[in-house]
C-alpha positions in Angstrom: -79.7 22.3 -46.1 -76.0 22.8 -45.5 -73.9 19.7 -45.5 -71.2 19.2 -43.0 -68.4 17.0 -44.3 -66.9 15.0 -41.4 -63.8 13.0 -40.8 -63.3 10.7 -37.8 -59.9 9.8 -36.5 -59.8 6.7 -34.3 -63.2 5.4 -35.4 -62.9 1.8 -34.2 -63.4 2.6 -30.5 -66.5 3.2 -28.4 -66.7 6.9 -29.0 -66.0 6.5 -32.7 -68.7 3.9 -33.0 -71.2 6.1 -31.1 -70.4 9.1 -33.3 -71.1 7.0 -36.4 -74.5 5.8 -35.0 -75.5 9.4 -34.4 -74.0 11.0 -37.6 -75.4 8.4 -40.0 -78.9 9.7 -39.0 -78.0 13.4 -38.7 -79.7 15.4 -41.5 -76.7 17.7 -42.2 -73.9 15.2 -41.8 -71.8 13.5 -44.5 -69.1 11.2 -43.3 -66.1 11.8 -45.6 -63.9 9.2 -43.9 -63.4 7.1 -40.8 -59.8 6.5 -40.0 -58.4 3.6 -38.0 -54.9 2.2 -38.0 -55.9 -1.2 -36.6 -59.0 -1.7 -38.9 -57.8 -0.1 -42.1 -59.6 -1.5 -45.2 -62.3 -3.3 -43.2 -66.0 -2.4 -43.4 -67.1 -0.2 -40.5 -69.8 -2.8 -39.6 -67.1 -5.5 -39.1 -66.2 -3.6 -35.9 -69.4 -1.9 -35.1 -71.6 -4.9 -35.9 -74.9 -3.1 -35.1 -74.2 -0.9 -38.2 -74.6 -3.8 -40.6 -77.1 -2.6 -43.2 -76.8 1.0 -42.2 -73.5 1.9 -44.0 -71.0 0.5 -46.5 -68.2 2.8 -45.2 -64.8 1.2 -44.8 -62.1 2.3 -42.3 -59.4 4.3 -44.1 -55.8 3.7 -43.5 -54.7 6.5 -45.8 -52.1 9.1 -44.9 -53.8 11.4 -42.4 -52.1 14.5 -43.7 -53.9 14.0 -47.0 -57.2 13.2 -45.3 -57.3 16.3 -43.2 -56.3 18.5 -46.1 -58.9 17.2 -48.6 -61.0 19.8 -50.3 -64.4 20.5 -48.7 -63.7 18.8 -45.3 -65.6 20.8 -42.6 -64.7 19.2 -39.2 -62.7 16.3 -37.8 -63.5 14.4 -34.6 -60.5 13.1 -32.7 -61.5 9.9 -30.9 -58.2 8.3 -30.2 -56.8 7.7 -26.7 -55.7 10.3 -24.2 -52.4 11.8 -25.3 -52.9 10.8 -29.0 -54.7 14.0 -30.0 -51.8 16.3 -29.1 -49.5 13.9 -31.0 -51.9 13.8 -34.0 -52.1 17.6 -34.3 -48.3 18.0 -33.9 -47.8 15.6 -36.9 -50.7 16.7 -39.1 -51.0 20.5 -39.8 -54.6 21.5 -39.8 -56.0 24.0 -42.4 -57.4 27.2 -40.9 -60.8 26.4 -42.4 -61.1 23.0 -40.7 -62.8 22.7 -37.3 -61.6 20.2 -34.7 -63.5 18.5 -31.9 -61.3 16.5 -29.6 -62.8 13.9 -27.3 -59.6 13.3 -25.3 -58.3 15.0 -22.2 -55.5 16.7 -24.1 -56.8 20.2 -24.4 -59.5 20.5 -21.7 -57.3 23.1 -20.0 -58.1 25.3 -23.1 -54.5 25.2 -24.3 -53.4 25.4 -27.9 -56.5 27.6 -28.9 -59.1 25.1 -27.7 -62.4 26.1 -26.1 -63.8 23.9 -23.4 -67.0 22.5 -25.0 -69.6 22.6 -22.2 -72.6 24.4 -23.9 -74.4 24.8 -20.6 -71.4 26.9 -19.4 -70.1 28.7 -22.5 -72.4 28.2 -25.5 -71.4 31.6 -27.1 -67.7 30.9 -27.0 -68.3 27.5 -28.6 -70.3 29.0 -31.4 -67.4 31.3 -32.4 -64.6 28.7 -31.9 -62.7 26.5 -34.3 -61.3 24.0 -31.9 -63.3 22.3 -29.2 -62.2 20.2 -26.2 -65.1 17.9 -25.4 -65.6 17.5 -21.7 -65.1 14.2 -19.8 -68.1 12.0 -18.9 -67.9 12.2 -15.1 -67.0 15.9 -15.4 -70.1 16.6 -17.5 -72.4 14.9 -15.0 -70.9 16.6 -12.0 -70.6 20.1 -13.5 -74.2 20.1 -14.6 -75.1 19.3 -10.9 -73.1 22.3 -9.7 -73.2 25.1 -12.3 -76.4 26.8 -11.0 -75.0 27.0 -7.5 -71.7 28.3 -8.7 -73.3 31.0 -10.9 -75.3 32.2 -7.8 -72.1 32.2 -5.7 -73.6 29.6 -3.3 -70.8 27.1 -3.1 -69.4 28.1 0.3 -68.2 24.8 1.6 -66.7 21.4 0.4 -68.5 19.5 -2.2 -69.0 15.7 -1.8 -69.4 13.5 -4.8 -70.0 9.8 -5.2 -70.6 8.6 -8.8 -70.8 5.3 -10.6 -70.1 4.6 -14.3 -70.7 1.7 -16.7 -67.9 -0.4 -18.1 -67.8 1.5 -21.5 -66.3 4.4 -19.6 -63.0 2.5 -19.5 -62.8 2.3 -23.3 -62.7 -0.7 -25.6 -59.3 -2.1 -24.7 -59.5 -4.9 -22.2 -57.9 -4.7 -18.8 -58.2 -6.7 -15.6 -61.1 -4.5 -14.4 -63.1 -4.6 -17.7 -63.3 -8.3 -18.2 -66.9 -9.6 -17.8 -65.9 -12.2 -15.2 -64.5 -9.5 -12.9 -67.0 -6.7 -13.6 -70.2 -8.7 -13.5 -71.9 -8.7 -10.1 -69.1 -6.4 -8.8 -68.6 -2.8 -7.7 -65.3 -1.1 -6.9 -63.8 2.3 -6.1 -61.0 3.7 -8.2 -59.0 6.9 -8.2 -60.7 8.2 -5.0 -60.0 11.9 -4.5 -57.6 11.9 -7.5 -59.7 11.4 -10.6 -58.4 13.4 -13.6 -61.8 15.0 -14.2 -61.5 17.0 -11.0 -59.2 19.5 -12.8 -61.8 20.4 -15.5 -64.6 20.5 -12.9 -62.7 23.1 -10.8 -61.8 25.0 -13.9 -65.4 25.4 -14.9 -66.7 26.1 -11.4 -64.2 29.0 -10.9 -65.3 30.6 -14.2 -68.7 31.2 -12.5 -67.6 31.6 -8.9 -64.1 33.0 -9.0 -63.4 32.7 -5.3 -64.3 29.0 -5.0 -61.3 27.3 -3.3 -63.1 24.6 -1.3 -62.4 20.9 -1.7 -64.3 18.7 -4.1 -64.2 15.2 -2.6 -64.9 12.8 -5.5 -65.2 9.0 -5.0 -65.8 7.2 -8.4 -67.2 3.7 -8.7 -67.0 1.1 -11.4 -70.4 -0.4 -11.9 -71.5 -3.8 -13.2 -73.5 -2.3 -16.1 -72.5 -1.1 -19.6 -73.6 2.4 -20.0 -74.5 5.4 -17.9 -73.4 7.5 -15.0 -75.2 8.4 -11.8 -73.5 11.2 -9.7 -74.8 12.1 -6.3 -73.5 15.5 -5.3 -74.1 17.3 -2.0 -73.0 20.5 -0.3 -74.4 22.8 2.4 -77.2 25.0 1.2 -79.1 27.6 3.3 -82.1 28.0 1.0 -85.2 26.0 0.7 -85.7 23.1 -1.7 -88.2 25.2 -3.7 -85.7 28.0 -4.0 -83.1 25.5 -5.3 -85.5 24.1 -7.8 -86.3 27.6 -9.1 -82.5 28.3 -9.3 -81.9 25.2 -11.4 -84.9 25.6 -13.6 -83.9 29.2 -14.4 -80.3 28.2 -15.2 -81.3 25.4 -17.6 -84.4 27.0 -19.1 -82.6 27.6 -22.5 -80.6 24.4 -22.6 -82.4 21.6 -24.4 -80.8 18.6 -22.8 -80.7 19.2 -19.1 -84.0 18.7 -17.2 -85.2 18.7 -13.6 -87.2 15.8 -12.4 -89.5 16.0 -9.4 -89.2 12.2 -8.9 -86.0 10.3 -8.2 -84.1 9.4 -11.4 -82.5 6.2 -12.6 -79.9 5.6 -15.3 -82.2 3.8 -17.8 -84.0 7.1 -18.3 -81.0 8.6 -20.1 -79.2 5.6 -21.7 -78.8 6.1 -25.5 -79.8 9.8 -25.2 -78.0 13.1 -24.9 -80.0 14.1 -21.8 -78.9 15.0 -18.3 -81.6 14.5 -15.7 -81.3 16.2 -12.3 -83.2 15.5 -9.1 -82.9 17.7 -6.0 -83.4 16.9 -2.3 -82.7 18.8 0.9 -81.5 17.0 4.0 -80.2 18.4 7.2 -78.9 21.6 5.6 -77.4 19.7 2.6 -78.6 20.0 -1.0 -78.4 16.7 -2.7 -78.2 16.8 -6.5 -78.5 13.5 -8.4 -77.3 13.8 -12.0 -77.6 11.1 -14.6 -76.2 10.9 -18.1 -75.2 8.3 -20.7 -71.4 8.3 -20.6 -71.1 7.6 -24.3 -73.7 10.2 -25.5 -74.0 13.2 -23.3 -70.7 12.1 -21.7 -68.8 11.9 -25.1 -70.1 11.5 -28.6 -73.6 13.0 -28.4 -72.0 15.9 -26.6 -69.5 16.2 -29.4 -72.3 16.4 -32.0 -74.1 19.0 -29.8 -70.9 21.0 -30.1 -70.7 20.4 -33.8 -74.2 21.8 -34.2 -73.2 24.9 -32.4 -70.1 25.4 -34.5 -72.1 25.2 -37.7 -75.1 27.3 -36.6 -77.6 24.5 -36.3 -80.2 24.0 -33.6 -78.4 22.5 -30.7 -80.5 19.3 -30.7 -80.2 18.5 -34.5 -79.8 14.8 -34.9 -79.9 14.3 -31.1 -83.5 13.6 -30.3 -82.6 10.1 -29.3 -84.8 7.4 -27.6 -84.0 6.1 -24.2 -84.0 2.3 -23.6 -86.4 2.8 -20.6 -86.7 -1.0 -20.0 
């Protein structure tokens, strides 16, 4: 069994913690270090308290140049805030043998040699890459709702999206809209029609349907729950519902985490898993696609481990057969 020696930069946040939970139980993973400027020297379980008894790792505050150049290191995950990954790579030259998986927005435009890491779109490119830009959470959910239509060239009109996310999507740092007293029993719209994930969604859609220039009208909501995303996507569709189901089933037949459901879906079905569940309906000439994911697993850290598996020639679902909460 090949061992993958792993470093995590920015390990004290939500995505870093979720990575640790998955990688500690991954059969091929060895965590060489978890770096955090703010928590240096402290046990990992002092921040991620659910890991008490699972690991004695401590957060490293060592010079990051030395850490990324240590002998035998296989891959680093960059889990710091948006804008920090580009800064980190500029300040820390990376050996040619070291693979990089970035969870920020910094390289999702595939600049600086990065490949956009959506396996359901470009698995083969990921397998031969050295640097992966992990997709955004809303972007993952929405793209998985649209890719089969785009591949078939069937996006002929505007796409309407309304999607709601849990509070962990905003990251660990507190802000006026993440405090419990504001978020509890509350729902709000933010970044309507301007969300940053629209750029990567359009980038992916046009890889499959090059002439797509129609609008994507996206209204995101903040939900009063912790984890999960539900995206409801609709667009005109001339075919029957059964034809749409066949189209989606064929597209995702070889992808282990995206599944069609005949029944309406709910967020608890995917929380703590790397799954995306899709449900299709046809109404008045519109195809409605409901797409649900966990924003921290399939929307971030689980997706990053899925990309790691592809980079190192492992079965895509290694270490990712995770149990949903269900109730």
